[in-house]
C-alpha positions as CSV (number, residue, x, y, z in Angstrom):
1,M,102.7,112.8,58.6
2,D,105.8,112.2,61.4
3,Y,104.4,113.0,64.8
4,T,107.2,112.0,66.8
5,F,108.3,115.5,68.0
6,L,104.4,116.0,69.1
7,F,105.0,112.6,71.1
8,Y,107.7,114.0,72.8
9,I,105.9,117.1,73.6
10,L,103.1,115.8,75.3
11,L,105.9,112.9,76.9
12,F,107.4,115.8,78.4
13,I,104.0,117.5,79.9
14,V,102.8,114.1,81.2
15,A,106.0,113.4,83.1
16,F,106.2,117.0,84.5
17,L,102.6,116.8,85.6
18,Y,103.0,113.4,87.8
19,A,106.4,114.0,88.9
20,S,104.7,117.0,90.4
21,V,102.5,114.8,92.3
22,G,104.7,111.8,93.4
23,H,103.8,109.7,90.7
24,G,106.1,107.9,88.1
25,G,103.3,108.8,85.1
26,A,102.6,105.3,83.7
27,S,98.5,105.7,83.3
28,G,100.1,109.1,80.8
29,Y,102.7,107.0,79.1
30,L,100.4,104.5,78.3
31,A,97.6,107.0,77.0
32,L,99.8,108.6,75.0
33,M,101.2,105.2,73.6
34,A,97.4,104.5,73.0
35,L,96.8,107.6,71.1
36,F,99.9,107.0,69.2
37,S,99.0,103.0,68.7
38,F,101.8,101.7,69.6
39,A,101.6,98.1,70.5
40,P,100.9,96.1,73.6
41,D,104.2,94.7,74.1
42,V,106.2,97.9,73.4
43,M,103.7,99.6,75.8
44,K,104.0,98.2,79.3
45,P,107.5,97.9,79.7
46,T,108.2,101.2,78.1
47,A,105.8,102.7,80.6
48,L,107.3,100.7,83.3
49,L,111.1,101.9,82.7
50,L,110.0,105.6,82.4
51,N,107.7,105.2,85.4
52,L,111.0,104.1,87.5
53,F,113.4,107.4,86.2
54,V,110.3,109.3,86.8
55,S,109.6,108.4,90.1
56,A,112.8,108.1,91.8
57,I,113.5,111.7,90.6
58,S,110.1,112.8,92.5
59,F,110.9,110.5,95.3
60,Y,114.1,112.2,96.1
61,Q,112.4,115.9,95.8
62,F,110.1,114.7,98.3
63,Y,112.2,112.7,100.8
64,R,114.3,115.5,101.2
65,G,111.7,117.4,102.1
66,K,111.2,115.1,104.8
67,H,107.8,113.8,104.0
68,F,108.5,110.4,103.7
69,I,107.0,107.8,106.5
70,W,108.7,104.4,106.0
71,K,106.0,102.5,108.6
72,I,103.3,103.4,106.3
73,F,105.6,102.4,103.0
74,V,106.9,99.0,104.4
75,P,103.9,97.3,104.8
76,L,102.4,98.6,102.1
77,A,105.4,97.7,99.3
78,V,105.5,93.9,101.6
79,L,103.2,92.2,98.8
80,S,102.9,95.0,96.3
81,I,106.7,93.6,94.8
82,P,106.4,90.0,94.7
83,L,102.4,90.7,93.3
84,A,103.9,93.2,90.8
85,Y,106.3,90.6,89.5
86,L,103.3,88.1,89.3
87,G,101.6,90.5,87.4
88,G,104.3,91.4,85.2
89,A,104.9,87.6,83.9
90,I,101.4,86.8,83.0
91,H,100.4,87.1,79.6
92,I,96.9,88.5,78.7
93,D,95.0,89.1,75.1
94,T,95.3,92.2,73.6
95,G,92.2,92.8,73.3
96,I,91.7,92.1,77.0
97,Y,94.5,94.5,78.0
98,K,93.4,97.5,75.3
99,K,90.1,97.1,77.4
100,L,92.0,97.2,81.2
101,L,93.6,99.7,80.1
102,A,90.8,101.9,79.3
103,L,89.6,101.5,82.5
104,F,92.4,102.1,84.6
105,L,93.1,105.3,82.3
106,L,89.5,106.4,84.1
107,M,90.7,106.4,87.1
108,P,93.4,109.5,87.2
109,I,90.5,111.4,85.0
110,L,88.6,111.0,88.1
111,R,91.1,111.5,90.7
112,F,92.0,114.9,88.5
113,W,88.5,116.0,87.9
114,F,86.7,115.2,90.7
115,F,88.8,114.7,93.6
116,P,91.7,117.4,92.6
117,D,92.5,118.5,96.1
118,I,91.6,115.8,98.9
119,H,92.4,117.7,102.0
120,V,93.5,115.9,105.0
121,E,93.0,117.9,108.4
122,K,93.7,115.5,111.1
123,L,95.7,112.1,110.8
124,K,94.5,109.0,111.6
125,P,96.8,105.9,112.5
126,S,97.5,103.5,109.6
127,N,96.7,99.8,109.5
128,P,99.7,97.4,108.7
129,Y,97.1,94.6,108.1
130,L,94.9,96.5,105.4
131,S,98.3,98.0,104.2
132,L,99.0,94.6,103.1
133,V,95.7,94.0,101.5
134,I,95.8,97.5,99.7
135,G,99.2,97.1,98.2
136,G,99.1,93.8,97.2
137,A,96.2,94.3,95.4
138,I,97.6,97.3,93.2
139,G,101.5,95.5,93.1
140,F,99.3,92.9,91.3
141,L,97.3,95.0,88.9
142,S,100.1,97.5,88.6
143,G,102.5,94.9,86.8
144,L,99.6,93.0,84.9
145,I,98.7,96.5,83.4
146,G,102.1,98.1,83.3
147,I,101.5,101.1,85.9
148,G,103.0,102.2,89.0
149,G,100.1,102.1,91.3
150,G,100.5,105.2,92.3
151,I,97.5,106.8,91.2
152,I,95.4,104.4,92.5
153,L,97.2,104.3,95.8
154,S,97.2,108.4,96.6
155,P,93.2,109.0,96.8
156,V,93.5,105.3,99.0
157,L,95.7,106.7,101.3
158,L,94.4,110.3,101.5
159,L,90.8,109.7,101.8
160,L,91.9,106.4,105.1
161,K,93.6,110.1,106.0
162,W,96.8,108.0,107.0
163,T,98.5,111.1,105.5
164,D,98.8,114.3,103.9
165,Q,99.3,115.4,100.2
166,K,103.3,115.8,100.4
167,Q,103.4,112.4,102.5
168,T,101.3,110.9,100.4
169,A,103.2,112.1,97.0
170,A,106.7,110.5,99.0
171,I,105.2,107.2,99.7
172,S,103.7,107.1,96.3
173,A,106.6,107.6,94.9
174,L,108.7,105.0,96.3
175,F,105.8,102.7,95.9
176,I,105.6,103.2,91.8
177,F,109.5,102.7,91.6
178,V,109.6,99.1,93.5
179,N,106.1,98.2,91.8
180,S,107.7,99.5,88.3
181,L,110.8,97.6,89.1
182,A,109.3,93.9,90.0
183,G,106.7,94.8,86.8
184,L,109.6,95.2,84.9
185,A,111.3,91.9,86.4
186,G,108.8,89.8,85.9
187,Q,108.1,91.4,81.8
188,F,112.2,90.2,81.7
189,S,111.1,86.6,82.8
190,K,109.1,86.1,79.4
191,G,111.6,87.5,77.2
192,M,110.7,91.4,77.2
193,H,113.4,93.6,74.9
194,F,114.0,97.5,74.8
195,T,113.8,99.1,71.8
196,T,116.3,102.2,70.7
197,G,113.5,104.5,71.1
198,M,112.8,103.9,74.9
199,Y,116.2,105.4,75.9
200,F,115.2,108.7,74.1
201,Y,111.8,108.9,75.9
202,V,114.0,108.3,79.2
203,L,116.0,111.2,78.1
204,V,112.8,113.2,77.9
205,A,111.4,111.7,81.3
206,V,114.3,112.4,82.9
207,L,113.8,116.1,82.4
208,A,110.8,116.7,82.6
209,G,110.7,114.5,86.1
210,S,113.1,116.5,87.0
211,V,111.7,119.8,86.6
212,G,108.3,119.0,87.6
213,A,109.4,117.1,91.0
214,Y,111.3,120.5,91.7
215,F,108.1,122.5,91.2
216,G,105.7,120.2,92.9
217,A,108.2,120.0,96.5
218,L,107.5,124.0,96.1
219,K,103.8,123.5,95.9
220,F,103.7,124.3,92.3
221,K,99.9,124.7,91.0
222,Q,99.1,122.9,87.8
223,H,95.4,123.2,87.4
224,I,95.4,123.9,84.0
225,L,98.0,120.9,82.6
226,K,95.8,118.6,84.7
227,N,92.5,119.7,82.8
228,I,94.9,118.7,79.8
229,L,96.2,115.4,81.0
230,A,92.5,114.4,81.7
231,A,91.4,114.9,78.3
232,V,94.4,113.3,77.0
233,L,93.5,110.3,79.0
234,L,90.3,110.2,77.8
235,L,90.8,110.2,74.1
236,A,92.9,107.3,75.0
237,A,90.6,105.9,77.3
238,V,87.7,106.1,74.1
239,K,90.4,104.9,71.5
240,L,91.3,101.8,73.3
241,F,87.5,100.9,74.3
242,L,86.6,101.1,70.5
243,T,89.9,99.2,68.9
């Protein structure tokens, strides 16, 4: 049975939801591809490519809303960009990759189910030195696994009380974009090639990301979709652990 149409529908939902909160959606794309038995050497570049487009659209919408803060973003990105490139250039065993990916898919599940709305009433000044460490660590893992890192960065920024929800979304979106670009560059350095199917995935993700980012900037509520996505991520994580 051909499940291509179902994949496109789920891809649309994932891109819509992630864009609405300033994320590129790589963890969701990787989960879908794991469920549909994509090969790991296709999963990483595909997720990063989709991340580029969706995070760019999301960033534009939140930037227009004047939620972006350069002085917080720059220290986070300084080390994340070269380390994302390094991570993207590293080849890891398929079995190890699947287990690492399964662990990282648990992070957005925790975020959606246990920390759905982290409210920040009083902001604290950011620490540029700590930002370098946080950005570098997330950047390396982003390139290695094939994610943009926003799903990790967002709760960190909120828990540290450096940014509110909208500022977090804006900063995460650009952080995801630069890390995804660096990770793809690292992938290219070892001979990665795009497949024909990737271009169709981009069309679906761009459409969904545009709608999601627009509604996200308008404080769109998406609790039901978050629960559905978390369930999909959990299924994918279980499958990766068992294969």
